[in-house]
DSSP file (Angstrom, degrees, kcal/mol; ACC not computed):
  #  RESIDUE AA STRUCTURE BP1 BP2  ACC     N-H-->O    O-->H-N    N-H-->O    O-->H-N    TCO  KAPPA ALPHA  PHI   PSI    X-CA   Y-CA   Z-CA
    1    1 A M     >        0   0    0      0, 0.0     4,-2.4     0, 0.0     5,-0.2   0.000 360.0 360.0 360.0 -39.5   21.4   55.1   16.4
    2    2 A L  H  >  +     0   0    0      1,-0.2     4,-2.5     2,-0.2     5,-0.1   0.838 360.0  55.4 -70.4 -30.3   17.7   54.5   15.8
    3    3 A D  H  > S+     0   0    0      2,-0.2     4,-1.8     1,-0.2    -1,-0.2   0.911 109.8  47.6 -63.0 -40.3   17.1   58.2   15.3
    4    4 A K  H  > S+     0   0    0      1,-0.2     4,-2.4     2,-0.2    -2,-0.2   0.919 111.5  49.8 -64.0 -43.5   19.8   58.2   12.6
    5    5 A M  H  X S+     0   0    0     -4,-2.4     4,-3.0     1,-0.2     5,-0.3   0.873 105.7  57.5 -64.4 -36.7   18.2   55.1   11.0
    6    6 A L  H  X S+     0   0    0     -4,-2.5     4,-2.2     1,-0.2    -1,-0.2   0.940 109.7  44.6 -56.5 -48.1   14.8   56.9   11.1
    7    7 A N  H  X S+     0   0    0     -4,-1.8     4,-1.4     2,-0.2    -2,-0.2   0.899 113.0  50.9 -64.4 -41.3   16.2   59.7    9.0
    8    8 A I  H  < S+     0   0    0     -4,-2.4     3,-0.4     1,-0.2     4,-0.4   0.946 112.7  45.5 -61.5 -48.4   18.0   57.3    6.7
    9    9 A L  H >< S+     0   0    0     -4,-3.0     3,-1.1     1,-0.2    -1,-0.2   0.875 110.0  54.3 -65.2 -37.5   14.9   55.3    6.0
   10   10 A L  H 3< S+     0   0    0     -4,-2.2    -1,-0.2    -5,-0.3    -2,-0.2   0.792 106.8  52.4 -66.8 -26.5   12.7   58.4    5.5
   11   11 A N  T 3< S+     0   0    0     -4,-1.4    -1,-0.2    -3,-0.4    -2,-0.2   0.469  96.1  87.5 -89.8  -1.5   15.1   59.6    2.9
   12   12 A E  S <  S-     0   0    0     -3,-1.1     2,-0.1    -4,-0.4    -3,-0.0  -0.519  83.6-110.8 -87.3 160.1   15.0   56.4    0.9
   13   13 A D     >  -     0   0    0     -2,-0.2     4,-2.8     1,-0.1     5,-0.2  -0.313  48.5 -88.6 -75.0 177.1   12.5   55.5   -1.8
   14   14 A E  H  > S+     0   0    0      1,-0.2     4,-2.6     2,-0.2     5,-0.2   0.920 128.4  47.2 -57.3 -47.9   10.0   52.8   -0.9
   15   15 A L  H  > S+     0   0    0      1,-0.2     4,-2.7     2,-0.2     5,-0.2   0.941 114.7  46.2 -60.2 -48.6   12.2   49.9   -2.1
   16   16 A G  H  > S+     0   0    0      1,-0.2     4,-2.6     2,-0.2     5,-0.3   0.893 112.5  50.8 -62.0 -40.4   15.3   51.3   -0.4
   17   17 A A  H  X S+     0   0    0     -4,-2.8     4,-2.3     2,-0.2    -1,-0.2   0.923 113.2  45.0 -63.8 -44.4   13.4   51.9    2.9
   18   18 A V  H  X S+     0   0    0     -4,-2.6     4,-2.4    -5,-0.2    -2,-0.2   0.927 115.8  45.7 -67.7 -44.6   12.0   48.4    2.9
   19   19 A V  H  X S+     0   0    0     -4,-2.7     4,-2.2    -5,-0.2    -2,-0.2   0.942 116.4  44.4 -65.7 -46.7   15.3   46.7    2.0
   20   20 A R  H  X S+     0   0    0     -4,-2.6     4,-2.3    -5,-0.2    -1,-0.2   0.892 112.8  53.0 -64.5 -38.0   17.3   48.7    4.5
   21   21 A A  H  X S+     0   0    0     -4,-2.3     4,-2.4    -5,-0.3    -1,-0.2   0.924 109.9  47.6 -61.6 -44.2   14.6   48.2    7.2
   22   22 A H  H  X S+     0   0    0     -4,-2.4     4,-2.8     1,-0.2    -1,-0.2   0.891 109.3  53.0 -67.1 -38.0   14.7   44.5    6.7
   23   23 A I  H  X S+     0   0    0     -4,-2.2     4,-2.4     2,-0.2    -1,-0.2   0.926 109.3  50.6 -59.9 -43.9   18.5   44.5    6.9
   24   24 A L  H  X S+     0   0    0     -4,-2.3     4,-2.0     2,-0.2    -2,-0.2   0.937 112.2  45.9 -58.6 -48.8   18.3   46.4   10.2
   25   25 A I  H  X S+     0   0    0     -4,-2.4     4,-2.3     1,-0.2    -1,-0.2   0.909 111.8  51.7 -62.9 -42.5   15.8   43.9   11.6
   26   26 A E  H  X S+     0   0    0     -4,-2.8     4,-2.7     1,-0.2    -1,-0.2   0.891 107.4  52.9 -63.3 -39.1   17.9   40.9   10.4
   27   27 A Q  H  X S+     0   0    0     -4,-2.4     4,-2.4     2,-0.2    -1,-0.2   0.910 109.7  48.6 -62.3 -41.4   21.0   42.3   12.1
   28   28 A Y  H  X S+     0   0    0     -4,-2.0     4,-2.5     2,-0.2    -2,-0.2   0.907 111.8  48.5 -65.9 -41.0   19.1   42.6   15.4
   29   29 A V  H  X S+     0   0    0     -4,-2.3     4,-2.6     2,-0.2    -2,-0.2   0.927 112.3  49.3 -63.6 -43.7   17.8   39.0   15.1
   30   30 A D  H  X S+     0   0    0     -4,-2.7     4,-2.3     2,-0.2    -2,-0.2   0.902 110.4  50.7 -61.5 -40.8   21.3   37.8   14.3
   31   31 A H  H  X S+     0   0    0     -4,-2.4     4,-1.1     2,-0.2    -2,-0.2   0.922 109.7  50.5 -63.3 -43.7   22.7   39.7   17.3
   32   32 A F  H >X S+     0   0    0     -4,-2.5     4,-1.6     1,-0.2     3,-0.9   0.943 111.4  48.1 -57.3 -48.6   20.1   38.2   19.5
   33   33 A L  H 3X S+     0   0    0     -4,-2.6     4,-2.4     1,-0.3    -1,-0.2   0.869 104.7  59.2 -62.7 -36.4   21.0   34.7   18.3
   34   34 A S  H 3< S+     0   0    0     -4,-2.3     6,-0.3     1,-0.2    -1,-0.3   0.778 110.3  44.7 -64.1 -23.6   24.7   35.3   18.8
   35   35 A L  H << S+     0   0    0     -4,-1.1    -1,-0.2    -3,-0.9    -2,-0.2   0.797 119.9  36.6 -87.8 -30.5   23.9   35.9   22.5
   36   36 A V  H  < S+     0   0    0     -4,-1.6    -2,-0.2    -5,-0.1    -3,-0.2   0.691  97.2  79.9-101.4 -19.3   21.6   33.0   23.2
   37   37 A V  S >< S-     0   0    0     -4,-2.4     3,-0.8    -5,-0.2     4,-0.1  -0.804  72.7-145.0 -91.0 119.4   23.0   30.2   21.1
   38   38 A P  T 3  S+     0   0    0      0, 0.0     2,-0.5     0, 0.0    -1,-0.2   0.861  95.4  26.5 -54.8 -41.8   25.9   28.7   23.0
   39   39 A N  T >  S+     0   0    0      1,-0.1     3,-1.7    -3,-0.1     4,-0.2  -0.668  72.9 168.9-121.5  75.8   28.0   27.9   19.8
   40   40 A H  T X>  +     0   0    0     -3,-0.8     3,-1.3    -2,-0.5     4,-0.7   0.597  62.4  81.3 -70.3 -11.0   26.7   30.5   17.4
   41   41 A D  H 3> S+     0   0    0      1,-0.3     4,-1.0     2,-0.2     3,-0.4   0.819  87.1  60.6 -60.5 -27.9   29.4   29.8   14.8
   42   42 A Y  H <> S+     0   0    0     -3,-1.7     4,-1.3     1,-0.2    -1,-0.3   0.686  87.3  72.4 -75.5 -16.9   27.3   26.8   13.8
   43   43 A L  H <>>S+     0   0    0     -3,-1.3     4,-0.7    -4,-0.2     5,-0.7   0.937  99.9  45.8 -60.4 -44.7   24.4   29.1   12.8
   44   44 A N  H ><5S+     0   0    0     -4,-0.7     3,-0.7    -3,-0.4    -1,-0.2   0.862 110.1  54.2 -66.1 -34.9   26.4   30.3    9.8
   45   45 A K  H 3<5S+     0   0    0     -4,-1.0    -1,-0.2     1,-0.2    -2,-0.2   0.746 101.8  60.2 -69.9 -22.1   27.4   26.7    8.9
   46   46 A M  H 3<5S-     0   0    0     -4,-1.3    -1,-0.2    -3,-0.4    -2,-0.2   0.720  90.8-148.5 -78.6 -21.0   23.7   25.7    9.0
   47   47 A S  T <<5 +     0   0    0     -4,-0.7     2,-0.3    -3,-0.7    -3,-0.1   0.903  29.9 174.6  53.0  45.9   22.7   28.2    6.2
   48   48 A I      < -     0   0    0     -5,-0.7    -1,-0.2     1,-0.1    -2,-0.1  -0.608  28.8-118.4 -84.1 144.7   19.3   28.7    7.6
   49   49 A D     >  -     0   0    0     -2,-0.3     4,-1.9     1,-0.1     3,-0.2  -0.220  30.1 -99.7 -75.8 171.2   17.1   31.3    6.0
   50   50 A F  H  > S+     0   0    0      1,-0.2     4,-2.5     2,-0.2     5,-0.2   0.884 119.9  58.0 -61.9 -40.7   15.8   34.3    7.8
   51   51 A S  H  > S+     0   0    0      1,-0.2     4,-1.8     2,-0.2    -1,-0.2   0.912 110.4  43.5 -56.6 -43.8   12.4   32.9    8.4
   52   52 A N  H  > S+     0   0    0     -3,-0.2     4,-2.6     2,-0.2    -1,-0.2   0.815 109.0  57.7 -73.8 -29.7   13.9   29.9   10.3
   53   53 A K  H  X S+     0   0    0     -4,-1.9     4,-2.8     2,-0.2    -2,-0.2   0.915 107.1  49.2 -62.0 -41.7   16.3   32.2   12.1
   54   54 A V  H  X S+     0   0    0     -4,-2.5     4,-2.5     2,-0.2    -2,-0.2   0.926 111.2  48.5 -64.2 -44.0   13.3   34.1   13.5
   55   55 A K  H  X S+     0   0    0     -4,-1.8     4,-2.5     1,-0.2    -1,-0.2   0.913 112.7  48.5 -61.5 -42.1   11.7   30.9   14.6
   56   56 A L  H  X S+     0   0    0     -4,-2.6     4,-1.8     2,-0.2    -2,-0.2   0.915 109.6  52.5 -63.6 -42.5   14.9   29.8   16.2
   57   57 A A  H  <>S+     0   0    0     -4,-2.8     5,-2.9     1,-0.2     4,-0.2   0.913 111.0  46.7 -60.4 -43.0   15.2   33.2   18.0
   58   58 A V  H ><5S+     0   0    0     -4,-2.5     3,-1.5     3,-0.2    -1,-0.2   0.913 110.8  52.3 -65.5 -41.4   11.7   32.8   19.3
   59   59 A A  H 3<5S+     0   0    0     -4,-2.5    -1,-0.2     1,-0.3    -2,-0.2   0.808 109.8  50.9 -62.2 -28.1   12.4   29.3   20.4
   60   60 A M  T 3<5S-     0   0    0     -4,-1.8    -1,-0.3    -5,-0.2    -2,-0.2   0.375 136.9 -78.7 -93.5   3.8   15.5   30.6   22.2
   61   61 A G  T < 5S+     0   0    0     -3,-1.5    -3,-0.2     1,-0.3    -2,-0.1   0.405  76.2 146.4 121.5  -3.6   13.6   33.3   24.1
   62   62 A L      < -     0   0    0     -5,-2.9    -1,-0.3    -6,-0.2     5,-0.1  -0.462  68.0 -90.0 -62.6 136.0   12.9   36.2   21.7
   63   63 A D    >   -     0   0    0      1,-0.2     3,-1.7    82,-0.1     4,-0.2  -0.242  30.5-143.5 -54.4 123.1    9.5   37.7   22.7
   64   64 A E  G >> S+     0   0    0      1,-0.3     3,-1.5     2,-0.2     4,-0.6   0.731  92.6  75.3 -62.2 -23.4    6.8   35.9   20.7
   65   65 A E  G 34 S+     0   0    0      1,-0.3    -1,-0.3     2,-0.2    36,-0.2   0.748  95.5  49.2 -62.7 -22.6    4.9   39.1   20.4
   66   66 A I  G <> S+     0   0    0     -3,-1.7     4,-1.8     1,-0.2    -1,-0.3   0.408  86.6  88.0 -99.2   4.0    7.3   40.4   17.8
   67   67 A Y  H <> S+     0   0    0     -3,-1.5     4,-2.3    -4,-0.2     5,-0.2   0.943  89.1  47.7 -62.9 -48.7    7.2   37.3   15.7
   68   68 A K  H  X S+     0   0    0     -4,-0.6     4,-2.4     1,-0.2    -1,-0.2   0.922 110.9  49.4 -64.2 -45.3    4.2   38.5   13.6
   69   69 A P  H  > S+     0   0    0      0, 0.0     4,-2.4     0, 0.0     5,-0.2   0.894 110.5  51.4 -61.6 -36.6    5.6   42.0   12.9
   70   70 A I  H  X S+     0   0    0     -4,-1.8     4,-1.9     1,-0.2    -2,-0.2   0.936 112.0  46.6 -63.4 -43.7    8.9   40.5   11.8
   71   71 A N  H  X S+     0   0    0     -4,-2.3     4,-2.2     1,-0.2    -1,-0.2   0.866 110.3  54.8 -64.3 -34.9    7.1   38.2    9.4
   72   72 A S  H  X S+     0   0    0     -4,-2.4     4,-2.0     2,-0.2    -2,-0.2   0.930 109.2  44.5 -66.4 -46.3    5.0   41.1    8.2
   73   73 A I  H  X S+     0   0    0     -4,-2.4     4,-2.4     1,-0.2    -1,-0.2   0.858 112.6  53.9 -67.5 -32.4    8.0   43.2    7.2
   74   74 A T  H  X S+     0   0    0     -4,-1.9     4,-2.6    -5,-0.2    -2,-0.2   0.901 106.5  52.1 -65.2 -40.3    9.6   40.2    5.6
   75   75 A S  H  X S+     0   0    0     -4,-2.2     4,-1.8     2,-0.2    -2,-0.2   0.906 110.1  48.2 -61.3 -42.6    6.4   39.6    3.6
   76   76 A I  H  X S+     0   0    0     -4,-2.0     4,-1.8     2,-0.2    -2,-0.2   0.928 111.2  50.4 -64.0 -44.4    6.6   43.3    2.4
   77   77 A R  H  X S+     0   0    0     -4,-2.4     4,-2.0     1,-0.2    -2,-0.2   0.912 108.8  52.3 -58.9 -42.5   10.2   42.9    1.5
   78   78 A N  H  X S+     0   0    0     -4,-2.6     4,-1.7     1,-0.2    -1,-0.2   0.846 104.1  56.4 -64.4 -34.0    9.5   39.7   -0.4
   79   79 A K  H  X S+     0   0    0     -4,-1.8     4,-1.2     1,-0.2    -1,-0.2   0.916 109.1  46.6 -63.2 -41.7    6.8   41.5   -2.4
   80   80 A F  H  < S+     0   0    0     -4,-1.8    -2,-0.2     1,-0.2    -1,-0.2   0.881 112.2  51.8 -64.3 -37.5    9.4   44.0   -3.5
   81   81 A A  H  < S+     0   0    0     -4,-2.0    -1,-0.2     1,-0.2    -2,-0.2   0.782 118.7  34.2 -70.9 -27.1   11.8   41.2   -4.4
   82   82 A H  H  < S+     0   0    0     -4,-1.7     2,-0.5     1,-0.2    -1,-0.2   0.445 111.4  60.3-112.5  -1.3    9.4   39.3   -6.6
   83   83 A R    ><  -     0   0    0     -4,-1.2     3,-1.7    -3,-0.2    -1,-0.2  -0.943  64.4-156.4-131.5 112.1    7.3   42.1   -8.2
   84   84 A A  T 3  S+     0   0    0     -2,-0.5    -1,-0.1     1,-0.3    -4,-0.0   0.830  94.1  35.0 -57.3 -37.1    9.2   44.5  -10.4
   85   85 A N  T 3  S+     0   0    0      2,-0.1    -1,-0.3     0, 0.0    -5,-0.1   0.052  82.9 148.6-108.3  25.5    6.7   47.3  -10.1
   86   86 A F    <   -     0   0    0     -3,-1.7     2,-0.4    -7,-0.2   -71,-0.1  -0.353  22.4-173.9 -65.4 137.7    5.5   46.7   -6.5
   87   87 A K        -     0   0    0     -2,-0.1     2,-0.1   -73,-0.1    -2,-0.1  -0.984  30.0-107.3-128.6 141.6    4.4   49.8   -4.6
   88   88 A L        -     0   0    0     -2,-0.4     2,-0.3     4,-0.1    44,-0.1  -0.398  40.6-171.9 -61.2 140.9    3.4   50.0   -0.9
   89   89 A D    >>  -     0   0    0     42,-0.1     4,-1.8    -2,-0.1     3,-0.5  -0.872  39.0 -98.8-131.0 172.3   -0.3   50.4   -0.4
   90   90 A S  H 3> S+     0   0    0     -2,-0.3     4,-2.6     1,-0.2     5,-0.2   0.804 119.1  58.0 -62.0 -30.1   -2.4   51.1    2.7
   91   91 A S  H 3> S+     0   0    0      2,-0.2     4,-2.5     1,-0.2    -1,-0.2   0.888 105.1  50.5 -69.7 -36.6   -3.3   47.4    3.1
   92   92 A D  H <> S+     0   0    0     -3,-0.5     4,-2.0     2,-0.2    -2,-0.2   0.938 115.1  43.0 -61.9 -45.7    0.3   46.4    3.4
   93   93 A V  H  X S+     0   0    0     -4,-1.8     4,-2.7     2,-0.2    -2,-0.2   0.876 113.3  51.6 -70.3 -37.7    1.0   49.0    6.0
   94   94 A K  H  X S+     0   0    0     -4,-2.6     4,-3.1    -5,-0.2    -1,-0.2   0.919 109.7  49.8 -64.8 -42.8   -2.3   48.3    7.8
   95   95 A N  H  X S+     0   0    0     -4,-2.5     4,-1.0     2,-0.2    -2,-0.2   0.900 111.5  49.3 -62.0 -39.7   -1.5   44.5    7.9
   96   96 A F  H >< S+     0   0    0     -4,-2.0     3,-0.7     2,-0.2     4,-0.4   0.949 113.1  46.8 -62.3 -48.8    2.0   45.4    9.3
   97   97 A Y  H >< S+     0   0    0     -4,-2.7     3,-1.5     1,-0.2    -2,-0.2   0.917 110.5  52.6 -58.7 -45.6    0.4   47.7   12.0
   98   98 A D  H 3< S+     0   0    0     -4,-3.1    -1,-0.2     1,-0.3    -2,-0.2   0.694  96.5  68.9 -66.7 -18.4   -2.2   45.1   12.9
   99   99 A S  T << S+     0   0    0     -4,-1.0    -1,-0.3    -3,-0.7     2,-0.2   0.675  86.3  85.1 -75.5 -15.0    0.5   42.5   13.4
  100  100 A F  S <  S-     0   0    0     -3,-1.5   -34,-0.1    -4,-0.4     2,-0.1  -0.565  86.6-112.2 -83.8 149.2    1.7   44.4   16.5
  101  101 A V    >>  -     0   0    0    -36,-0.2     4,-2.1    -2,-0.2     3,-0.5  -0.367  37.9 -99.8 -71.9 162.3    0.1   43.8   19.9
  102  102 A A  H 3> S+     0   0    0      1,-0.3     4,-2.0     2,-0.2     5,-0.2   0.860 122.3  54.5 -54.9 -42.1   -1.9   46.7   21.4
  103  103 A E  H 3> S+     0   0    0      1,-0.2     4,-1.6     2,-0.2    -1,-0.3   0.893 109.8  47.5 -61.6 -39.6    1.0   47.9   23.6
  104  104 A D  H <> S+     0   0    0     -3,-0.5     4,-2.2     2,-0.2    -1,-0.2   0.858 106.7  56.5 -71.3 -34.1    3.3   48.2   20.6
  105  105 A R  H  X S+     0   0    0     -4,-2.1     4,-1.8     1,-0.2    -1,-0.2   0.893 106.8  50.6 -63.2 -36.9    0.7   50.0   18.6
  106  106 A D  H  X S+     0   0    0     -4,-2.0     4,-2.2     1,-0.2    -1,-0.2   0.892 108.4  52.8 -63.1 -38.9    0.6   52.6   21.4
  107  107 A G  H  X S+     0   0    0     -4,-1.6     4,-2.0     2,-0.2    -2,-0.2   0.863 104.8  54.7 -64.3 -36.6    4.4   52.7   21.2
  108  108 A I  H  X S+     0   0    0     -4,-2.2     4,-0.9     1,-0.2    -1,-0.2   0.928 109.3  47.5 -61.5 -45.2    4.2   53.4   17.4
  109  109 A Q  H >X S+     0   0    0     -4,-1.8     4,-2.7     1,-0.2     3,-0.6   0.903 110.3  53.2 -61.6 -41.1    2.0   56.4   18.2
  110  110 A A  H 3X S+     0   0    0     -4,-2.2     4,-2.2     1,-0.2    -1,-0.2   0.829  97.0  64.7 -67.6 -32.6    4.4   57.6   20.9
  111  111 A I  H 3< S+     0   0    0     -4,-2.0    -1,-0.2     1,-0.2    -2,-0.2   0.868 115.0  32.9 -57.1 -34.7    7.4   57.5   18.5
  112  112 A I  H X< S+     0   0    0     -4,-0.9     3,-0.7    -3,-0.6    -2,-0.2   0.938 125.4  37.2 -85.9 -55.0    5.6   60.3   16.6
  113  113 A S  H 3< S+     0   0    0     -4,-2.7    -3,-0.2     1,-0.2    -2,-0.2   0.808 123.6  38.1 -75.4 -29.6    3.7   62.3   19.2
  114  114 A N  T 3< S+     0   0    0     -4,-2.2    -1,-0.2    -5,-0.3    -3,-0.1   0.255  88.0 105.8-105.9  12.7    6.2   62.2   22.0
  115  115 A N    X   -     0   0    0     -3,-0.7     3,-1.6     1,-0.2    -4,-0.0  -0.807  42.6-175.1-100.8 103.9    9.4   62.5   20.1
  116  116 A P  T 3  S+     0   0    0      0, 0.0    -1,-0.2     0, 0.0    -4,-0.0   0.723  88.5  56.6 -67.7 -18.5   11.0   66.0   20.4
  117  117 A D  T 3  S+     0   0    0     -3,-0.1     3,-0.1     2,-0.0    -2,-0.0   0.175  75.4 146.1 -95.8  16.8   13.7   64.9   17.9
  118  118 A R    <   -     0   0    0     -3,-1.6     3,-0.1    -6,-0.1    -6,-0.1  -0.294  60.8 -99.2 -54.2 131.8   11.0   64.0   15.3
  119  119 A P    >   -     0   0    0      0, 0.0     3,-2.2     0, 0.0    -1,-0.1  -0.206  46.5 -90.4 -56.4 144.9   12.5   64.7   11.9
  120  120 A T  T 3  S+     0   0    0      1,-0.3     3,-0.1    -3,-0.1    -3,-0.0  -0.290 113.6  21.3 -55.6 133.8   11.5   68.1   10.3
  121  121 A G  T 3  S+     0   0    0      1,-0.3     2,-0.5    -3,-0.1    -1,-0.3   0.270  89.1 126.3  90.8 -12.0    8.4   67.7    8.2
  122  122 A L    <   -     0   0    0     -3,-2.2    -1,-0.3     1,-0.1     7,-0.1  -0.698  65.7-114.5 -83.2 126.3    7.2   64.4    9.9
  123  123 A A        -     0   0    0     -2,-0.5    -1,-0.1     5,-0.1     6,-0.1  -0.076  12.1-129.7 -56.6 157.6    3.6   64.8   11.1
  124  124 A D  S    S+     0   0    0    -11,-0.1     2,-0.4     4,-0.0    -1,-0.1   0.393  89.7  57.3 -92.7   3.0    3.0   64.7   14.9
  125  125 A K  S >  S-     0   0    0      1,-0.1     3,-1.4   -13,-0.1     4,-0.4  -0.997  78.0-132.9-134.5 139.8    0.2   62.0   14.5
  126  126 A Y  G >  S+     0   0    0     -2,-0.4     3,-1.8     1,-0.3    -1,-0.1   0.883 105.9  60.5 -55.7 -42.1    0.5   58.6   13.0
  127  127 A S  G 3  S+     0   0    0      1,-0.3    -1,-0.3    -3,-0.1     7,-0.0   0.717 102.0  53.9 -63.0 -20.2   -2.7   59.1   11.0
  128  128 A R  G <  S+     0   0    0     -3,-1.4    -1,-0.3     2,-0.0    -2,-0.2   0.492  87.9 104.0 -91.7  -4.6   -1.2   62.0    9.2
  129  129 A L  S <  S-     0   0    0     -3,-1.8    -7,-0.1    -4,-0.4     2,-0.0  -0.401  75.4-111.8 -77.3 153.8    1.9   60.1    8.0
  130  130 A S     >  -     0   0    0     -2,-0.1     4,-2.4     1,-0.1     5,-0.2  -0.273  37.4 -99.8 -70.9 169.7    2.4   58.9    4.5
  131  131 A I  H  > S+     0   0    0      1,-0.2     4,-2.1     2,-0.2     5,-0.1   0.932 125.2  46.3 -58.9 -47.3    2.3   55.2    3.8
  132  132 A K  H  > S+     0   0    0      1,-0.2     4,-2.6     2,-0.2    -1,-0.2   0.910 110.8  52.5 -64.7 -41.5    6.1   55.0    3.7
  133  133 A E  H  > S+     0   0    0      1,-0.2     4,-2.4     2,-0.2    -1,-0.2   0.897 108.2  51.3 -62.1 -39.8    6.5   57.1    6.9
  134  134 A K  H  X S+     0   0    0     -4,-2.4     4,-2.2     2,-0.2    -1,-0.2   0.938 110.4  49.0 -61.0 -46.0    4.1   54.8    8.7
  135  135 A L  H  X S+     0   0    0     -4,-2.1     4,-2.4     1,-0.2    -2,-0.2   0.925 111.3  49.8 -59.0 -45.8    6.1   51.7    7.6
  136  136 A V  H  X S+     0   0    0     -4,-2.6     4,-2.2     1,-0.2    -1,-0.2   0.909 109.9  50.1 -62.4 -43.4    9.4   53.4    8.7
  137  137 A V  H  X S+     0   0    0     -4,-2.4     4,-2.1     1,-0.2    -1,-0.2   0.899 110.9  49.8 -63.6 -39.8    8.0   54.3   12.2
  138  138 A M  H  X S+     0   0    0     -4,-2.2     4,-2.5     2,-0.2    -1,-0.2   0.898 108.9  52.1 -65.7 -39.3    6.8   50.7   12.7
  139  139 A V  H  X S+     0   0    0     -4,-2.4     4,-2.8     2,-0.2    -2,-0.2   0.908 108.0  51.8 -62.4 -41.0   10.2   49.4   11.7
  140  140 A I  H  X S+     0   0    0     -4,-2.2     4,-2.5     2,-0.2    -2,-0.2   0.918 110.1  48.4 -62.9 -42.6   11.8   51.7   14.2
  141  141 A L  H  X S+     0   0    0     -4,-2.1     4,-2.4     2,-0.2    -2,-0.2   0.925 111.9  49.8 -62.4 -42.5    9.5   50.4   17.0
  142  142 A L  H  X S+     0   0    0     -4,-2.5     4,-2.5     1,-0.2     5,-0.2   0.912 110.7  49.5 -62.0 -42.7   10.2   46.8   15.9
  143  143 A A  H  X S+     0   0    0     -4,-2.8     4,-3.1     2,-0.2    -1,-0.2   0.904 109.5  52.1 -62.6 -41.0   13.9   47.5   16.0
  144  144 A I  H  X S+     0   0    0     -4,-2.5     4,-2.2     2,-0.2    -2,-0.2   0.917 109.9  49.6 -60.3 -43.4   13.5   49.1   19.5
  145  145 A R  H  X S+     0   0    0     -4,-2.4     4,-1.5     2,-0.2    -2,-0.2   0.933 114.5  42.8 -63.0 -45.8   11.7   45.9   20.7
  146  146 A I  H  X S+     0   0    0     -4,-2.5     4,-2.5     1,-0.2    -2,-0.2   0.908 111.9  55.1 -68.4 -39.7   14.4   43.6   19.3
  147  147 A E  H  X S+     0   0    0     -4,-3.1     4,-2.6     1,-0.2    -1,-0.2   0.886 106.4  51.5 -59.2 -38.9   17.1   45.8   20.6
  148  148 A S  H  X S+     0   0    0     -4,-2.2     4,-2.3     2,-0.2    -1,-0.2   0.864 108.8  50.9 -67.3 -34.1   15.6   45.6   24.1
  149  149 A E  H  X S+     0   0    0     -4,-1.5     4,-2.3     2,-0.2    -2,-0.2   0.904 110.5  49.3 -66.4 -41.2   15.6   41.8   23.9
  150  150 A V  H  X S+     0   0    0     -4,-2.5     4,-2.8     2,-0.2    -2,-0.2   0.929 111.3  49.3 -62.9 -45.1   19.2   41.9   22.9
  151  151 A K  H  X S+     0   0    0     -4,-2.6     4,-2.8     1,-0.2     5,-0.2   0.911 109.7  51.6 -61.8 -42.6   20.1   44.2   25.8
  152  152 A F  H  X S+     0   0    0     -4,-2.3     4,-2.1     1,-0.2    -1,-0.2   0.932 113.1  44.6 -59.1 -46.6   18.2   41.9   28.2
  153  153 A E  H  X S+     0   0    0     -4,-2.3     4,-2.6     2,-0.2    -2,-0.2   0.886 112.5  51.6 -67.1 -38.4   20.1   38.9   26.9
  154  154 A L  H  X S+     0   0    0     -4,-2.8     4,-2.6     2,-0.2     5,-0.2   0.923 109.7  49.5 -63.8 -43.9   23.4   40.7   27.0
  155  155 A D  H  X S+     0   0    0     -4,-2.8     4,-2.2     1,-0.2    -1,-0.2   0.898 111.4  50.3 -60.0 -40.2   22.8   41.8   30.6
  156  156 A Y  H  X S+     0   0    0     -4,-2.1     4,-2.3    -5,-0.2    -2,-0.2   0.928 110.3  48.7 -64.0 -45.5   22.0   38.2   31.5
  157  157 A V  H  X S+     0   0    0     -4,-2.6     4,-2.0     1,-0.2    -2,-0.2   0.920 112.5  48.4 -60.8 -44.5   25.2   36.9   29.8
  158  158 A L  H  X S+     0   0    0     -4,-2.6     4,-2.4     1,-0.2    -1,-0.2   0.869 109.6  52.7 -64.8 -36.5   27.2   39.5   31.7
  159  159 A E  H  X S+     0   0    0     -4,-2.2     4,-2.6     2,-0.2    -1,-0.2   0.896 107.9  51.4 -64.4 -40.3   25.5   38.6   35.0
  160  160 A Q  H  X S+     0   0    0     -4,-2.3     4,-2.3     2,-0.2    -2,-0.2   0.888 109.4  50.2 -64.3 -38.6   26.4   34.9   34.4
  161  161 A I  H  X S+     0   0    0     -4,-2.0     4,-2.2     2,-0.2    -2,-0.2   0.931 111.1  48.5 -64.4 -45.2   30.0   35.9   33.8
  162  162 A D  H  X S+     0   0    0     -4,-2.4     4,-2.2     1,-0.2    -2,-0.2   0.917 111.4  50.4 -60.1 -43.4   30.1   37.9   37.0
  163  163 A D  H  X S+     0   0    0     -4,-2.6     4,-1.9     1,-0.2    -1,-0.2   0.901 110.6  48.6 -62.7 -41.0   28.5   35.0   38.9
  164  164 A S  H  X S+     0   0    0     -4,-2.3     4,-1.8     1,-0.2    -1,-0.2   0.858 110.7  51.2 -69.6 -33.8   31.1   32.6   37.6
  165  165 A E  H  X S+     0   0    0     -4,-2.2     4,-2.1     2,-0.2    -1,-0.2   0.883 108.5  52.1 -67.3 -37.8   33.9   34.9   38.5
  166  166 A D  H  X S+     0   0    0     -4,-2.2     4,-1.3     1,-0.2    -2,-0.2   0.881 108.4  51.1 -64.1 -38.2   32.5   35.2   42.0
  167  167 A E  H  < S+     0   0    0     -4,-1.9    -1,-0.2     1,-0.2    -2,-0.2   0.888 110.0  49.3 -66.2 -38.7   32.4   31.4   42.3
  168  168 A V  H  < S+     0   0    0     -4,-1.8    -2,-0.2     1,-0.2    -1,-0.2   0.888 110.7  50.4 -67.0 -39.4   36.1   31.2   41.2
  169  169 A D  H  <        0   0    0     -4,-2.1    -1,-0.2     1,-0.2    -2,-0.2   0.759 360.0 360.0 -69.7 -24.6   37.1   33.9   43.8
  170  170 A A     <        0   0    0     -4,-1.3    -1,-0.2    -5,-0.1    -2,-0.2   0.476 360.0 360.0 -79.5 360.0   35.3   32.0   46.6
């Protein structure tokens, strides 16, 4: 799915790429919360904004290392939302890149250099990518990180169900 999203985001203009990227990240955060909050129906009733959802997700176990990158992409999205002629520049993308921990920055590089399914025309080194391409690759890494957190929580929930079934059978 993320390879498909990579292609979709790369074919968008800057505004479309940022908005779709943020929607993707928000869906992953919402999915995480639906797994860790015991009665997640009340999340919708609370009408909390995305910033507070992210804080709640971190409080509920989402890896704190991805808090800053989520806030960074949200900041970029907000610039597009509040400035009619906003264009991505290298400082926005650098700030986004710098918000990742060193291990994730290595992962960003690996998405490009080690990906045999890299879209045609996409450079094989991060430094050769356009500003928008860099942003898209970082969003994909961020989505991968959140997706792994969701998978971890889902595995935990399923393990708890198995354990409770074993107790009933005993």
